[in-house]
Structure formats: structure tokens, C-alpha cells
N, C-alpha and C positions, 0 to 999 in steps of 0.2 A: 463512317461508311463511305467508301469511294463511290463516286458517281459512275454509274454504268451507262455507257453511251456507244452509239454506232453512227458515224457521220458519213457513211457511204453506202447507200441502199438504192436499189432500182425496183420499180414497180411496172405494172402493165402499161403505164404511160411511156415507158421506153421498152427495154428488152428484158424486164423482169417478168415473172409469171404469177405474182400475187398482186391483187388490187391494193391500193393504198389502205383501205379499211382492213384488209387481211393482214397487211404488214403491221399496222398498229396493234391489232389483236395479238399477233405473234410476239412482238417486242414487249407488249405489256405483260403477257404471260411469262416471258423470260426475265421479267423484273428489271427492264431498262428504264432509265429516267429521262434520257435525251436521245433522240435520233434525228437524222436529216435524210429527207428523200431527195436523192441526187440523180434524177433521171437524165439520160443523155439528151442534150440540146433541147430540153423542154421542161416546163414548170407546171403542166396541166394537173398533176396529181397532188400538188403540195397542199392546196386548201382543203381538198377532200380528206387528206390525212390529218390535217390540223383540226378539222371539225370532229372527226372520229376520236382524236386523241383527247379532246377536251373532256369527254365523258369519262375517261379512265385516268386522268391526271398525268398523262404522258406528254412531254414537251416535244414538238416537232419543229425543228429549225428549217427555215426556208433554204432550199438547196438546188443545185444543178451541177451537171458535169459536161463541160464543153470538150469536144474533140477538136484539137487545134494542131497547127503546124508551127514549129519554132522558126523564126526568120532572122536569127542573129548569129554572128560569128561563124565558126567552122562547122556548125551543125544545122545549117539551113535545111529545111524540109524534114527535120526530125519530128515525128509525131509526139505530141504531149497532150495529156488530159489535164484540164484546169477545172477544179471544183470551185463553186461559189456558194457563199453562205450569208444569211442575214441581209438580203437585199429586198428592194421593193418589188413585189410581184407585178405591180401595175406600171412599172417603168416603161415608157413608150419606146425608146430606142432599143431596149432589150427585147421587147416582144416583137417588134418589127423584124429584127435580125433573126429571131428564132423561127418566124414564119418562112423566111427565105431559106434557112437551113433545112427546114422540113420539106419544102418543095424539092430541094436538091437531093435529099435522101430518097424520096419517092422515085425520082428518076434513076438514081443509082440502083435501087432495088429491082426495077424493071430490067435494067441492063444485066445485072447479075443473074436474075432468074432466066433470062434468055440465054446467057452463056451456059448455065448448068443444063438447061434443056437441050442445047445444041451438043452437049457432051453425053447425051443419053440418060440424064438423071431425071427421073419421073417426078417433077414437082410442078404444082400450079400455084397461082396467086392465093387461092383459097387455102391451100395447105400451109401457108406461112402464118396463118392466124390460129393461135392456140385457143383464142376466145372469140365468140361472135362479135363482141363489142370492141375488139382490139383496133386501135387506130395507129399504133406505131409498129413498124417492122424494122428490126435490126438484124445483124448477122447471126446473133444467137437464136433468133426465130427461124432462120434458115436451118441452123443446126438441129433444133428441136423437131422441125418438120421432117428432116432426113432420118432422124431416129424413129419417129412415128411411122414412117413409110418403110422402115427396115433397111434403109440404104446404108446406115452406119449403126454401130452398137451404142455409142455414147456421143453427146454433143462435142466433146473434145476432139473426136475423130475428124470433125469437119474443119478443124483448125490446124491439122498436122501440116508441117512445112511442106509446101509443094503440092498439096492435095486440096481438092474441093474449094473452100473459101480462101485458102492460102496458096492456090496455084498461081503461077506467073500471070496468067490471063485475068484471074479474079483480082489480083492485087492492083492491076492497072485500072480497075473500075472503082473510082473513088467518089464519095459524096463531097460536097463543098465543105472545106474546113476553114474556119476563121484562123487568123494568126493568133499565137499565144498572147501577143500584146493587145490585140483587139478584144479577146475574151476578158483579159484583165481589166481593160478600160470599160467594157460593158458592165462587168460586175461592180467595179468601183463607182461607175456612173450611176448605178442603181442603189448605191449606198452599202454595198456588200464587201465581203472579204474574199479575195481570190487565193486559192491554195493549189499547189502543184500536187497532182494525184500520183499514187504508186510509183515513186521514182525508180524503184528497182526493176520496173518493167520497161524503162526507156531503152530503145534500141539505137544503135549507131554511135554511141559515145564511148565505146570500149567494152571489152569483155566484162561481164557482170562481176563485181567485187574486186576487179583489178585496180591497181593504182591509177591506171589511165581512166577507168570509169569514174573513180571518186574525184580525181582532179578535174575532169571535164564536167561532172555534175556540179562541183563547187563553182566553177567558172560560169556555168549556165545559171545557177541560182543567184550569183552575184549580179548578172545581167538582168534577170527577171525581177529581182528585188528593186533595181533601179527603175524598172518599168511599172512597179506597183504591186508585185506579188506580196501577199501578206502571210502565207503559211505554207507548211510542208506536211504531207501525209506520211508521217514516220512509221506508223503502225498499221500494217496492211498484210494480208496473207502472203504477198510476194516477198516480204522482207523477213528474213530469219532474225533471231534475237540479236545477234551481234551487229547485223546490218541495220536494224532499227535503232540501236544505240548510236551507231555511226551517223545515221540520219538526224537523230536528235542533236548531236554535236554540230552538224552543219546548220540545223535550224537555229541553234543558239548563236553561231558565228554570224549569220546573216539576219538576226533579229526577226525570225519568222515564228508565227504560231505553230505549235505542234498539234496535229490532229491524228485521229485513228478511225479506221473504218473497215468493214468486212468485205465491201464490194458485193453485197448480197444480191443475188438475182432470182432466188426462189429455191425450193427444195430439190428441184430437178438438177440443179447445178452443185449441190453439196457433195 
């Protein structure tokens, strides 16, 4: 029997809508054997999920997802997401850097909220919390709040090109992003495996699925491999079947682990 796994999941410790315990319950009911909680720029929910998983026999791998900026070659300033697995949760340099990133995100959120309010969008800081105990606010939480207030019909409406969270003004409001190389070093320094997330979502390296895209992605992977990248997320909702097969070929070419994940954020985003 094949191992049923999902190595890309978000909880309320980042921009997901289910608590870690609820995620464990869902994946156990769906008969998964292995999952990874990969919250954005944070690891607060991992132990909570692991403790809950022990009772039901589900394995929860240590995980994280860094928002990074690529700093090499012709694609400097290209946004990349780097997943990390099987690292030491207590690693000092990793935790210190995550605290710095969290402070920067909070400042970004305040500026983004002020921008939306200046555009006549009726949102308050309290609206951004879908749960009373919520400590992380990301852009999907803005989108959910706008749905709840009747401003938009679905969370995806907030991310339409040129509108709301994707307006030119909003795009200029950024949180601190570590470089891809720094994220790789932080993960490896904590004993983990860094993996490039959802490569089919990378922007700025050519039209998706074109020869230019694949050639540039290959060159980028070659460079990242030299910097310590250990894997490639080949199976993700953004990759169609033939694209996933092409990605597995690239992973083999550069001796990278192949991973798969749903990028699950909760039932509201299904």
C-alpha cells in the first residue's frame, strides 16, 4: 500500500483556518500516514500537531515555508518559497530570524490595512482575525475578512491582478523577505532539508510552460542546488500532470528529493 502523505499544510499559526489539532484530526480521518505542517515563516504549531498526532498514529514532520527573494543571475528579486523539513525546532539562529520576520510582517499588515482603509474599504484590525486566539495575520486573512464583510464574493477576488491586495500600491507594501540562500542556510544549519515550493507558480522567468520557463527554471535549480537546495515540490495543485512529470525529470537531473503537497489552507479555500 502506497504511503499517503501531504507535505505542505498551513494552520492558524500562519494563514490557515484550522488549528494544528484540527488538521491532525482531518488528515487522520482521511487516512494519511505522513504530513508536514509548513506554516509561513513560523514553527509555532509544529509541536502542537505532533503531540496530537501521537495519539492517533499519524506522523507529523517538522516543517516551515519561507517567503524569499532570489538573489542570483538574471532573476534577482524573483519571489521564491522555500520549504524546510526535519530540522531542529530549538535551533537558535533559526528562531531569532523568525522573530525578526514576524515583526516585519506586523508592520506590513498595518501599512496594508491603512492603504485599504484610505481606498474606502471598511476593514479594521479586529476584522482580520478569524479566531480570537489568532496570532498570525497574512494576506489570506485580509481576503477572508473582506468576504465576511461582503466586500468581495470569494477570497480569490482579493488577489485579482490590479485589485485590492494585488493593486500596484499594495504590491509596493512588502514584508521583510530573506534571500533564498539565507533560508536554505537557516534550514540546513538547523539540520533540515530545504525544498523549492510550487515551481509552477514562479513569476518572472518566462511564460508558464514555455521553453524559456523550463530553461530558466533549470538554470535556477542548478544554482540553488549549489547553494544547498535539497528538494523540489513536483506535485502541487499548480502543476498539471505533464508539468509534474517534467518537474520530476528536473529533480532527477539535479539530484533533488521529490516532494508533494496540497498547500492546504482550510475548507474555506477549497
